[in-house]
Each structure stands twice: as structure tokens, then as C-alpha cells.
ZAMARGU-4260 file (C-alpha; in steps of 0.2 Angstrom, whole numbers, plus 5000, padded with zeros to 4 digits):
<rodrens>
0) 5000/5000/5000 | 5006/5018/4997 | 5001/5035/5003 | 5015/5045/4995 | 5024/5043/5012
5) 5027/5025/5019 | 5021/5021/5036 | 5037/5016/5043 | 5051/5025/5034 | 5052/5044/5031
10) 5068/5052/5025 | 5070/5069/5034 | 5083/5081/5029 | 5090/5089/5013 | 5105/5078/5010
15) 5111/5060/5013 | 5122/5067/5027 | 5106/5073/5036 | 5099/5056/5039 | 5116/5047/5044
20) 5113/5043/5063 | 5128/5043/5075 | 5131/5027/5084 | 5123/5027/5102 | 5135/5026/5116
25) 5137/5009/5123 | 5125/5006/5137 | 5131/4999/5154 | 5129/4981/5156 | 5113/4976/5165
30) 5112/4964/5179 | 5105/4947/5173 | 5087/4943/5180 | 5088/4929/5193 | 5074/4918/5198
35) 5073/4925/5215 | 5072/4943/5210 | 5054/4944/5214 | 5037/4942/5204 | 5043/4947/5187
40) 5035/4941/5171 | 5044/4926/5163 | 5039/4930/5145 | 5034/4946/5135 | 5018/4951/5127
45) 5000/4954/5132 | 4990/4943/5143 | 4973/4953/5143 | 4962/4954/5128 | 4958/4970/5118
50) 4940/4976/5119 | 4936/4977/5101 | 4917/4975/5099 | 4909/4964/5086 | 4914/4971/5069
55) 4925/4958/5061 | 4928/4961/5043 | 4938/4952/5029 | 4951/4966/5026 | 4965/4964/5014
60) 4961/4945/5013 | 4963/4944/5032 | 4951/4945/5046 | 4953/4961/5056 | 4944/4968/5070
65) 4936/4985/5068 | 4934/4993/5085 | 4916/4998/5089 | 4914/5015/5098 | 4905/5015/5115
70) 4893/5028/5107 | 4885/5030/5090 | 4897/5041/5080 | 4882/5049/5071 | 4878/5058/5088
75) 4893/5069/5084 | 4882/5077/5069 | 4869/5081/5082 | 4882/5089/5094 | 4889/5100/5079
80) 4871/5105/5074 | 4867/5110/5092 | 4883/5120/5093 | 4877/5130/5078 | 4859/5132/5083
85) 4856/5129/5102 | 4861/5145/5112 | 4867/5136/5127 | 4878/5123/5118 | 4885/5137/5107
90) 4889/5147/5123 | 4898/5133/5131 | 4908/5130/5116 | 4912/5149/5114 | 4918/5149/5133
95) 4931/5135/5129 | 4937/5143/5113 | 4939/5160/5120 | 4946/5156/5137 | 4958/5142/5130
100) 4965/5152/5115 | 4980/5159/5125 | 4997/5161/5119 | 5010/5147/5120 | 5028/5144/5122
105) 5039/5132/5113 | 5053/5122/5122 | 5066/5111/5113 | 5076/5097/5120 | 5094/5100/5127
110) 5103/5096/5111 | 5096/5112/5103 | 5107/5128/5105 | 5099/5145/5108 | 5104/5150/5091
115) 5096/5136/5083 | 5081/5138/5093 | 5079/5156/5088 | 5081/5151/5070 | 5068/5137/5071
120) 5056/5149/5080 | 5057/5161/5066 | 5054/5147/5053 | 5039/5140/5062 | 5031/5158/5064
125) 5033/5160/5045 | 5027/5143/5040 | 5012/5141/5051 | 5003/5155/5041 | 5004/5144/5026
130) 4998/5128/5034 | 4981/5134/5040 | 4970/5149/5034 | 4970/5162/5047 | 4986/5156/5055
135) 4991/5149/5071 | 4977/5157/5081 | 4963/5151/5069 | 4971/5133/5070 | 4971/5133/5089
140) 4953/5140/5090 | 4947/5126/5078 | 4956/5112/5087 | 4948/5118/5104 | 4931/5118/5096
145) 4934/5101/5089 | 4939/5093/5106 | 4925/5102/5115 | 4912/5094/5103 | 4920/5077/5099
150) 4932/5074/5114 | 4947/5073/5102 | 4958/5083/5091 | 4959/5075/5073 | 4970/5082/5060
155) 4983/5078/5046 | 4999/5088/5042 | 5001/5086/5023 | 5019/5086/5018 | 5025/5095/5002
160) 5028/5084/4987 | 5047/5088/4989 | 5046/5083/5007 | 5055/5099/5013 | 5041/5105/5025
165) 5022/5104/5028 | 5010/5110/5014 | 4995/5112/5025 | 4985/5106/5040 | 4968/5099/5037
170) 4955/5094/5051 | 4948/5077/5049 | 4931/5074/5056 | 4931/5062/5071 | 4914/5055/5066
175) 4922/5047/5050 | 4936/5039/5060 | 4936/5020/5064 | 4951/5010/5072 | 4957/4993/5067
180) 4967/4983/5080 | 4983/4976/5073 | 4987/4961/5084 | 5005/4960/5078 | 5009/4977/5084
185) 4996/4977/5098 | 4991/4994/5092 | 4976/5003/5084 | 4977/5009/5066 | 4966/5024/5060
190) 4955/5022/5045 | 4943/5035/5037 | 4925/5031/5032 | 4925/5036/5014 | 4915/5034/4998
195) 4928/5037/4985 | 4946/5033/4980 | 4956/5049/4978 | 4962/5052/4960 | 4981/5047/4958
200) 4983/5040/4975 | 4986/5021/4977 | 4976/5018/4993 | 4966/5002/4997 | 4948/5006/5001
205) 4938/4991/5008 | 4921/4991/5016 | 4921/5010/5014 | 4937/5012/5026 | 4953/5020/5020
210) 4969/5018/5030 | 4977/5034/5036 | 4996/5037/5037 | 5000/5037/5056 | 5015/5048/5053
215) 5005/5062/5046 | 4988/5059/5053 | 4986/5062/5072 | 4971/5058/5084 | 4972/5062/5102
220) 4958/5059/5114 | 4955/5069/5129 | 4946/5056/5139 | 4942/5037/5137 | 4933/5025/5148
225) 4943/5010/5142 | 4956/5004/5130 | 4946/5009/5115 | 4955/5024/5106 | 4939/5034/5103
230) 4937/5050/5114 | 4921/5053/5123 | 4912/5069/5118 | 4911/5081/5133 | 4894/5087/5128
235) 4886/5070/5125 | 4878/5069/5142 | 4868/5085/5138 | 4859/5078/5123 | 4844/5070/5133
240) 4841/5087/5142 | 4842/5096/5125 | 4829/5084/5118 | 4817/5086/5133 | 4819/5105/5133
245) 4814/5105/5114 | 4799/5095/5118 | 4794/5107/5132 | 4796/5122/5121 | 4786/5114/5108
250) 4772/5110/5120 | 4772/5128/5127 | 4772/5135/5109 | 4756/5125/5106 | 4748/5131/5122
255) 4753/5150/5119 | 4747/5148/5101 | 4730/5141/5107 | 4726/5151/5122 | 4740/5164/5125
260) 4742/5172/5142 | 4723/5172/5146 | 4722/5153/5148 | 4712/5141/5137 | 4694/5142/5131
265) 4682/5128/5135 | 4666/5127/5123 | 4651/5116/5129 | 4638/5112/5116 | 4621/5105/5118
270) 4621/5088/5110 | 4608/5086/5096 | 4594/5074/5097 | 4595/5058/5085 | 4583/5059/5070
275) 4569/5046/5069 | 4576/5030/5062 | 4594/5036/5062 | 4606/5022/5066 | 4619/5024/5080
280) 4633/5025/5067 | 4625/5039/5057 | 4621/5048/5073 | 4639/5047/5080 | 4646/5053/5063
285) 4634/5068/5063 | 4639/5073/5081 | 4657/5072/5077 | 4655/5083/5061 | 4645/5095/5072
290) 4659/5096/5085 | 4673/5098/5072 | 4663/5112/5064 | 4662/5120/5081 | 4681/5119/5084
295) 4684/5128/5067 | 4672/5141/5071 | 4679/5144/5089 | 4697/5145/5082 | 4692/5158/5069
300) 4683/5167/5083 | 4698/5168/5095 | 4708/5174/5080 | 4696/5189/5079 | 4693/5190/5098
305) 4675/5186/5094 | 4665/5170/5097 | 4646/5168/5093 | 4634/5155/5099 | 4615/5152/5104
310) 4610/5157/5121 | 4606/5141/5130 | 4614/5131/5117 | 4633/5135/5119 | 4643/5138/5135
315) 4660/5147/5134 | 4672/5146/5149 | 4690/5153/5150 | 4701/5142/5161 | 4717/5149/5169
320) 4734/5141/5166 | 4744/5151/5179 | 4746/5137/5191 | 4752/5126/5177 | 4764/5139/5171
325) 4772/5141/5188 | 4775/5122/5189 | 4782/5122/5171 | 4795/5135/5176 | 4802/5124/5190
330) 4803/5110/5177 | 4812/5121/5165 | 4825/5126/5178 | 4827/5108/5183 | 4830/5103/5165
335) 4842/5117/5162 | 4852/5113/5177 | 4854/5095/5171 | 4859/5102/5154 | 4872/5113/5162
340) 4879/5098/5171 | 4880/5089/5154 | 4889/5103/5146 | 4901/5103/5161 | 4899/5122/5164
345) 4891/5132/5178 | 4875/5142/5173 | 4884/5158/5177 | 4896/5155/5163 | 4881/5153/5151
350) 4873/5169/5155 | 4861/5161/5168 | 4860/5165/5186 | 4854/5151/5198 | 4864/5160/5212
355) 4878/5152/5221 | 4890/5159/5235 | 4907/5167/5230 | 4917/5153/5237 | 4907/5140/5227
360) 4909/5151/5212 | 4927/5152/5214 | 4928/5133/5214 | 4918/5132/5199 | 4929/5144/5189
365) 4945/5135/5195 | 4937/5119/5189 | 4932/5126/5172 | 4950/5133/5170 | 4957/5116/5174
370) 4945/5108/5161 | 4951/5120/5148 | 4969/5117/5152 | 4966/5099/5149 | 4959/5103/5132
375) 4974/5114/5129 | 4986/5100/5133 | 4978/5089/5119 | 4980/5104/5106 | 4998/5106/5112
380) 5001/5087/5108 | 4994/5090/5090 | 5005/5106/5088 | 5020/5097/5095 | 5019/5083/5082
385) 5016/5095/5067 | 5030/5107/5072 | 5042/5093/5075 | 5038/5085/5058 | 5040/5102/5049
390) 5057/5105/5057 | 5064/5088/5053 | 5057/5089/5035 | 5066/5106/5034 | 5082/5098/5039
395) 5084/5103/5057 | 5091/5091/5070 | 5082/5089/5086 | 5073/5076/5096 | 5058/5083/5104
400) 5047/5099/5106 | 5036/5104/5121 | 5023/5117/5119 | 5015/5125/5135 | 5000/5136/5134
405) 4997/5150/5146 | 4984/5147/5159 | 4966/5152/5155 | 4962/5169/5161 | 4950/5162/5174
410) 4965/5156/5185 | 4973/5169/5197 | 4990/5171/5189 | 4996/5182/5203 | 4992/5169/5216
415) 5000/5155/5206 | 5016/5165/5204 | 5015/5170/5223 | 5014/5151/5228 | 5028/5146/5216
420) 5039/5160/5222 | 5036/5154/5240 | 5040/5136/5235 | 5056/5142/5227 | 5061/5151/5242
425) 5057/5137/5254 | 5067/5125/5243 | 5082/5136/5243 | 5082/5136/5262 | 5080/5117/5263
430) 5094/5116/5251 | 5105/5127/5261 | 5100/5116/5277 | 5106/5100/5267 | 5089/5093/5267
435) 5086/5094/5248 | 5098/5090/5234 | 5100/5101/5219 | 5091/5087/5209 | 5077/5087/5221
440) 5075/5106/5220 | 5075/5105/5201 | 5061/5091/5202 | 5051/5101/5214 | 5052/5116/5202
445) 5045/5105/5187 | 5062/5101/5178 | 5069/5084/5174 | 5086/5089/5180 | 5096/5103/5186
450) 5107/5112/5174 | 5122/5110/5185 | 5126/5100/5201 | 5128/5116/5212 | 5120/5133/5212
455) 5128/5146/5202 | 5140/5157/5212 | 5136/5176/5210 | 5150/5184/5199 | 5162/5196/5208
460) 5163/5212/5198 | 5178/5222/5202 | 5174/5241/5202 | 5186/5250/5190 | 5198/5262/5197
465) 5190/5279/5196 | 5198/5290/5183 | 5198/5308/5188 | 5196/5321/5173 | 5206/5336/5173
470) 5200/5351/5183 | 5195/5361/5168 | 5183/5347/5163 | 5173/5346/5179 | 5155/5352/5179
475) 5150/5360/5195 | 5135/5353/5205 | 5131/5340/5192 | 5135/5321/5192 | 5128/5306/5183
480) 5120/5292/5192 | 5119/5274/5187 | 5102/5266/5190 | 5103/5247/5188 | 5087/5238/5184
485) 5079/5234/5201 | 5096/5231/5208 | 5093/5239/5224 | 5110/5234/5233 | 5123/5240/5220
490) 5119/5259/5218 | 5133/5271/5214 | 5128/5287/5224 | 5118/5290/5239 | 5100/5293/5231
495) 5094/5277/5238 | 5096/5284/5256 | 5089/5301/5252 | 5073/5308/5258 | 5057/5303/5248
500) 5049/5320/5251 | 5065/5330/5246 | 5069/5321/5230 | 5052/5315/5224 | 5037/5323/5232
505) 5044/5340/5234 | 5049/5343/5215 | 5033/5335/5209 | 5022/5346/5221 | 5031/5362/5214
510) 5026/5358/5196 | 5008/5361/5189 | 5011/5346/5178 | 5015/5334/5192 | 5005/5341/5207
515) 4992/5328/5206 | 5005/5315/5204 | 5014/5321/5220 | 4998/5319/5230 | 4994/5301/5225
520) 5012/5296/5225 | 5014/5302/5243 | 4998/5294/5249 | 5002/5277/5241 | 5020/5278/5248
525) 5015/5283/5266 | 5001/5269/5266 | 5013/5256/5261 | 5026/5263/5274 | 5014/5261/5288
530) 5011/5243/5284 | 5029/5239/5282 | 5033/5246/5299 | 5020/5235/5307 | 5026/5220/5297
535) 5044/5224/5303 | 5038/5225/5321 | 5029/5208/5320 | 5044/5200/5311 | 5057/5206/5324
540) 5046/5201/5339 | 5044/5184/5332 | 5063/5182/5328 | 5067/5188/5346 | 5056/5174/5353
545) 5064/5162/5342 | 5082/5167/5347 | 5077/5165/5365 | 5073/5147/5362 | 5089/5143/5352
550) 5104/5136/5360 | 5120/5147/5361 | 5130/5132/5354 | 5123/5133/5337 | 5133/5141/5323
555) 5131/5159/5317 | 5125/5152/5300 | 5111/5142/5309 | 5105/5158/5317 | 5105/5166/5300
560) 5095/5152/5292 | 5083/5152/5307 | 5080/5171/5306 | 5078/5171/5287 | 5066/5156/5287
565) 5055/5165/5300 | 5056/5181/5291 | 5051/5174/5274 | 5039/5161/5279 | 5028/5174/5288
570) 5031/5189/5277 | 5016/5185/5266 | 5004/5186/5281 | 5013/5200/5289 | 5015/5212/5274
575) 5010/5205/5257 | 4992/5200/5261 | 4987/5216/5269 | 4997/5227/5257 | 4986/5221/5242
580) 4972/5232/5249 | 4983/5247/5249 | 4989/5243/5231 | 4972/5241/5225 | 4966/5257/5233
585) 4979/5268/5227 | 4983/5261/5210 | 4965/5263/5206 | 4963/5280/5213 | 4979/5287/5205
590) 4976/5280/5188 | 4958/5286/5187 | 4964/5303/5192 | 4978/5303/5180 | 4966/5297/5166
595) 4956/5313/5168 | 4970/5325/5172 | 4970/5339/5158 | 4988/5345/5163 | 4995/5333/5150
600) 4988/5346/5137 | 4996/5361/5146 | 4986/5377/5147 | 4976/5372/5131 | 4957/5371/5132
605) 4954/5366/5114 | 4962/5354/5101 | 4959/5359/5083 | 4945/5370/5088 | 4936/5357/5098
610) 4935/5356/5117 | 4946/5344/5126 | 4934/5329/5130 | 4932/5322/5147 | 4943/5307/5150
615) 4934/5291/5148 | 4939/5273/5152 | 4942/5260/5138 | 4948/5242/5138 | 4966/5247/5139
620) 4963/5257/5155 | 4955/5242/5164 | 4969/5231/5158 | 4982/5243/5164 | 4974/5244/5181
625) 4974/5225/5183 | 4992/5224/5177 | 4999/5237/5189 | 4989/5229/5204 | 4998/5213/5200
630) 5015/5221/5197 | 5015/5231/5213 | 5009/5217/5223 | 5023/5206/5217 | 5037/5219/5218
635) 5032/5227/5235 | 5030/5209/5242 | 5047/5203/5236 | 5060/5216/5239 | 5063/5210/5256
640) 5071/5194/5248 | 5084/5205/5238 | 5102/5198/5240 | 5107/5215/5246 | 5095/5213/5261
645) 5100/5195/5264 | 5118/5201/5265 | 5115/5215/5277 | 5105/5203/5288 | 5118/5190/5287
650) 5132/5202/5291 | 5122/5210/5305 | 5119/5193/5314 | 5137/5187/5312 | 5143/5203/5318
655) 5132/5202/5334 | 5134/5183/5336 | 5152/5181/5333 | 5161/5198/5336 | 5149/5204/5349
660) 5147/5187/5358 | 5128/5188/5358 | 5121/5176/5372 | 5105/5170/5366 | 5099/5165/5383
665) 5100/5183/5389 | 5083/5191/5386 | 5088/5209/5388 | 5102/5207/5376 | 5091/5198/5364
670) 5078/5212/5366 | 5091/5225/5361 | 5096/5214/5346 | 5078/5213/5341 | 5077/5232/5341
675) 5093/5234/5331 | 5087/5221/5319 | 5070/5230/5316 | 5080/5246/5313 | 5090/5237/5300
680) 5075/5232/5291 | 5067/5249/5292 | 5082/5255/5283 | 5077/5245/5268 | 5061/5256/5266
685) 5069/5266/5253 | 5065/5252/5241 | 5047/5255/5244 | 5049/5273/5238 | 5058/5267/5222
690) 5045/5254/5218 | 5030/5267/5221 | 5039/5281/5212 | 5042/5269/5197 | 5024/5262/5196
695) 5016/5279/5198 | 5027/5287/5185 | 5022/5273/5173 | 5004/5275/5177 | 5005/5294/5175
700) 5012/5292/5157 | 5001/5278/5152 | 4985/5287/5158 | 4991/5303/5150 | 4995/5296/5133
705) 4979/5286/5132 | 4970/5302/5136 | 4980/5310/5121 | 4974/5297/5109 | 4956/5299/5115
710) 4958/5318/5111 | 4965/5315/5094 | 4983/5320/5099 | 4997/5313/5087 | 5013/5317/5096
715) 5019/5318/5114 | 5035/5326/5121 | 5046/5319/5135 | 5050/5332/5148 | 5063/5329/5161
720) 5066/5337/5178 | 5083/5344/5176 | 5093/5347/5192 | 5110/5340/5199 | 5102/5323/5200
725) 5096/5321/5182 | 5106/5307/5174 | 5113/5308/5156 | 5100/5296/5149 | 5086/5307/5155
730) 5095/5323/5148 | 5096/5314/5131 | 5077/5311/5132 | 5072/5328/5137 | 5063/5337/5122
735) 5061/5321/5112 | 5045/5318/5103 | 5036/5302/5099 | 5020/5295/5091 | 5005/5292/5102
740) 4998/5277/5093 | 5014/5267/5094 | 5015/5270/5112 | 4997/5264/5115 | 5002/5248/5105
745) 5016/5246/5117 | 5004/5247/5132 | 4994/5233/5125 | 5010/5222/5125 | 5014/5227/5143
750) 4996/5223/5149 | 4996/5206/5141 | 5013/5201/5149 | 5018/5194/5166 | 5024/5207/5177
755) 5039/5196/5181 | 5045/5198/5163 | 5045/5217/5163 | 5063/5218/5160 | 5060/5210/5143
760) 5044/5218/5138 | 5048/5236/5144 | 5067/5237/5148 | 5074/5252/5157 | 5084/5264/5146
765) 5100/5260/5156 | 5098/5242/5151 | 5096/5245/5133 | 5110/5258/5132 | 5125/5256/5143
770) 5131/5274/5142 | 5121/5290/5138 | 5132/5293/5123 | 5126/5276/5115 | 5109/5285/5112
775) 5114/5303/5109 | 5114/5301/5090 | 5099/5290/5088 | 5083/5297/5081 | 5066/5298/5090
780) 5059/5284/5079 | 5074/5273/5084 | 5072/5276/5102 | 5053/5273/5101 | 5057/5257/5091
785) 5068/5251/5106 | 5053/5253/5118 | 5061/5267/5129 | 5049/5281/5125 | 5037/5281/5140
790) 5036/5279/5158 | 5050/5278/5170 | 5067/5277/5161 | 5075/5269/5176 | 5071/5267/5195
795) 5069/5284/5203 | 5066/5293/5186 | 5056/5309/5187 | 5052/5313/5169 | 5034/5315/5162
800) 5025/5316/5145 | 5015/5330/5138 | 5005/5332/5122 | 5012/5341/5107 | 4998/5353/5101
</rodrens>
């Protein structure tokens, strides 16, 4: 048999050298199995029987077993029909596609270098647009729809005739797939139900089944109840309720059509007397004709709101249907809830409200998120197969690909990251204590192996000797300050220890452009500072009690580990959790105020003859709020774990414990130690000012530029606060003009990103250009393309953006 590509052998590559395989290293000799080694099998092969069903066909002159599905495949037609025309089924499907269509990352095996990985990523990004109309996102959406309706993803990657890549990807309907059991291979082979033989393709078709190439065709089931390869449609259990609902609606349609909201009409007629000599048969026929005539007349009369009869001969009564309707509503609700169960989604997710508590609602949302993540995993398996095949056909050497989708938006990414960070911190402490190995730490973090046997040592960077310029080249009262990206412990200069009010609040308050910014920055900073002081007091008190219960014979490093463990294990409860309320309050208040602040337009009241519109929120604004709430919660909660702070704590304890001879059993000395330790931590509060200043500066710019776009402004100008603290980078940015629309597009990229990846998405200018001179000759367009045109240029930056009118 031939499919253009044989089942077992496929030449991948562009030359004979590409398919030459290197000899595998000799495997270590295995211990020979002895009779007393335990209950091990004495022979290979299968002892159980496959569950095949009853379809035995004479296929290729041999008897083969066609596996019978546990449900009628024609039901897939019914489910697809309902997904188009039934509101609830369509809604449930749309939820899965919309929530599951997140971005994904591609990971290659360890043999792939970074350079090759970048090249392959570029190749796939270009090729996927050719494989499927609409590109990668359209393919993902359709695969999600397929698995939601049928329980499987079923598709084929069609190679090019020259076998140098994939020509296209086609979805193959699961309702037309049957499997045949191959006893020799103990595997299930896919066949397609077909009524024709493709022209020019030598492919056997027997009993309407056409064998599919398992190299190019892939079928992945999300769930099965037994060995049979057929996936179970998730919505299958909802069909009975849909049928019942249809009957109920049809019945009510008839009732409404006949009687409407008033009820039903009862017509009582006087029965006519039999005629002399009239037989019973003739009499019954005459009475029946009379009743049928009355029915026709009554229906016509109801249509005209008029019914006529003889007094004493006809009796008309209108019966109410209100009690029955109330009961029907309960039946409808009960059936709908059964249908929701079959669709495996809560009524709230389908636009219905049967009410539930917030806690239960949270559980239901998490469950839906996990369900969609399972669907994503099946889609990822399909994409892994096709991407790997495409790369090998293109001549690339690699063993495997792993695709990981981002979590559905229903999950709380911040809490997931918070839990993961806590897990990593705990593992680090357990590693230092000698409880976990490097390999165990890697496994706990979700990796197969550690990259190296021991943690990487931090590089020691020697500071270059200061070169003093000639006296004539000195500039009085000015100096340049290096602002490493969130590197709080290695600052050149003393700005980190200077007054927040003097260097941030004061200058902002003095300018009409930043007066509002100054007020919100101070409230945000002071509210955080109060909580930080309370958290430091709780932490130092707890540590004091811990030291009193510690033996004086332990080493200084043991004391350090105990102090840091106590500090970090309780920091979430002491500071991070209550701080989230402060973050939410002031981020929301500040951004909303900036979004309506007309100072970004200077003194102008009109733009192109039109009054400046009142600032109104859009989707970008809501997403910006959400982003900075997450970002500030993360960074304000984690600065206590900086290496700079750890080093200060370690040096402080060792100084007191070793050089100072700290006796842990002396409560007065430990109390003094606790106070000094609290003072040490309080001295780290300058980092709060840096984070709050950076965040508020970013929000000020984003809100202002969004306001400019709403008002129809095309350009904005960067205005820096020039004094003896202004760095060379900001001086180079002062007066630069940039495009509003391009900046707004960058905001969308930032909002879609993880706050932990901000260094990549929106790097500080000091990371992009190592020296101010590196950017001095660049055009405004080049700077904007580098992504450094808006927000804080570096931690502690004091520049803003204003509209160019």
C-alpha cells in the first residue's frame, strides 16, 4: 500500500548526510534477572484481551477487528448541529474557545542551541501562516472547538511533494474515523470512512474504510473509559436534556398559540337529538361533524377576539393556566440545570444565574480553568507533532518539542506566581540546610534535571579604578547616576538613602504638571510605609522569641538560616496580604485621576477647535489597572528577599553573634538585638519609595497618553526634571517627541505580559544603552522602536510626557 509517504520510513533532511545517525554510546551492562528477583514476568507480550466490539471484517484478505465505539458516531452530527443552533451549547463552546485560545511557548530538547532555537522559532512563525487559513490562532481555535464537541483533536499535516516541509494542515472529522486493531503490533490503526478513492493515490479502500498514514495523521483523545481509542464527547451527556427541553418548548408553543396568556377556552355544546330511524353509526358521525365544525368556528373566533353562539345552546368558559405555568418554570429550571451539568459548565458561565456563593463560584471557575487546560494539553500534543515533523522535514536536527499554553484567564496568575515563588524560596532554604539536593530542587520546580550540580555562584565584579578628569573638565553641581534595573543593593551614589519628600514629592508638588502625581504618590508611599513598619515589628518580635529558644551552641549560619526562614515564611501574612488592599486602593485612585488630568495638554482648552473631551475609560485602561495591581503586589512583596537585604541581615547577625558574643539566653540582650534588627529592616524602606515612584510614574504616562489618543493628539514630548540629580540618559530624552499610537500599542503588549517579565517587555533605558552617549545620536523613531519612550526610564526617574499641540 502507498500513501506517497510510507508508514514506517520517512527520509528527513536535505542531503544524505542529514539522515546518517551517529552510533549510540554503549549502554552499561545490565544485571541478569535471577529467579529470586521477585514476581517478574517470565515472557513478554500481552495477557489481557483488547476490547474490540463485534465488527469483524475480511480486510486485505485477512480477518481484522474494527473497533466499535461506545457511542454512536452519528451523535457527533447532532452535537455539531446544536453548537450552531442551540444557544446554550453554542455558549459553552464559545467559553472554551475564547478562554483556551491563549498564547503558548515552545521548548526544545537540550541538544538544541539557543541560536538554533531562535532560527527554528522564526521558521515556524513564518510557515504556520501557510499551513492553515487564518494562521496559528485560527488553528488553535478550531482544534479547541473540535475537542470540545468530539472529545478529540483529529488532523493531518500534509507534507509537500518535495518533502521539505508541511504544505497544509487539514482537520479530519472524528465522526468518520474508525480504528482497526493490529494484533502483531498490539496497536490501533486509524481508518477514514470514505465513499471514493482519491484520484492518483494508490490507497486500498475496503468496506468504505481508507487507511490513514499514522505519521501524518494524528488523533488524540482527551478522555476514554477503556482501552478503545475513541474519545468521549464532553457534551454527550447534555443531549437528553436538550431533547426534553425541545419537547417542552414545543408544548408551550402550542399552548401559547392556542390560548395565549389568558388561559384556554372551554366550549360546551348542547348535544343534538337523534333523528327518527337514524342508526347509531350515522348519529355518531353527525355529532362528530358538528363538534369539528364548532372547533373551526371557535378557532376563527379567537383569532378575531369574537365567538358567537346560541343562548342556552353554547357555553363558553375561559380556564386559567397560571398554576400550570408556575410548575412548568420549575421543570424548565430543573432541566436546564441538568443540561448545564451535561455541558460541564456552571449556569453563570452561560449567562444564567441560579445563584451560588462566592466561594462555590470560585471553585467552579477553577474547575472550568482546569478543564480548559486539559483541552489545551491535547491541542499542544497536536501542535508538537506537526511542528516537529515540519522542522525535521526542513532539515533541522532535534529530538523533541514541548509546547506549553498560558493558563486560561480564569486562573489567578498572581496567586499562582506567589505560591511558586514561596515554593522556590522554601526549597532554597531546605537546600542550604542540606535537606534537599540540587536534583530534588529541580524536580520540585518542574524540571527533569538541574542544569548543573551546584547553584551558580554570583560573579564578583571588580569596580574599575576611578579616573579623575582634569579640573577644567569638571562640571560644578552635576553628576551622573547609574540606575541598575531593580538592583537595589549596588547603587553608585547615595540617592537610595535620600529623603522621599525631598527628591520626589517636593519637586513633583512644585510643578503644575505633576502636582496631582505628587499627592497620589505620597499617599500610596505613606500607606505602604505604615504597613511595612507594622510587618517589621511583627517579624522582629517573632525572631526575638525564636532566638530565646535557640541554643547558644549553634553556629552563626544556623542563626542566620533560622532568622531568614522565620522572616520569609511569615512575610506574606505580615505584609504581602494586607498590602494588596493598599495597592488596589491607590493604584485605582491614582490611575483614574491621571486618566482625567488635563495637565497633559498644558494650558490648552481646545484641540483643533474642539473642546478637550472628558477622560473616559476604555479596555486598555481596565487592563492597565489590573496589570499594575499585580505588578505592585509582586514587587512590593518581594523586595525583602533581595540579595542586598539578605547580605545585610547575614552580616548583622554574624557581627552580633560572633564579634559581639551575643548570648541567646539573655533576654535583655536579645531584646536589644531585636530592636537593632528592626532598625536594619526599616532602613530598607527606601526600596518602597523606588517601587512606588516607578509604578506611579508609569501609570501617569500611560494614563496621559491614552487620554491624548482619545483627544486625537498625534505626538507627545518627553519632559525631564533637570537638576543636579538628572542622569545623562534622561538629559538625552528631554525634548524628544514620539508617536502616540505606537506608544498605546506598546501598552497593550505590557498589559498582556507577566509582570515578572517586565525587563524584557519594557526594559529600562539604562539596560538598553549602557552609556548615555550610546543613544545621543539616535533618532526619535529609533528610540521609540527600542521601547524606551514612555514611563520611568529607570528606577527613581522623574520625567513625564505632555501632548504636542
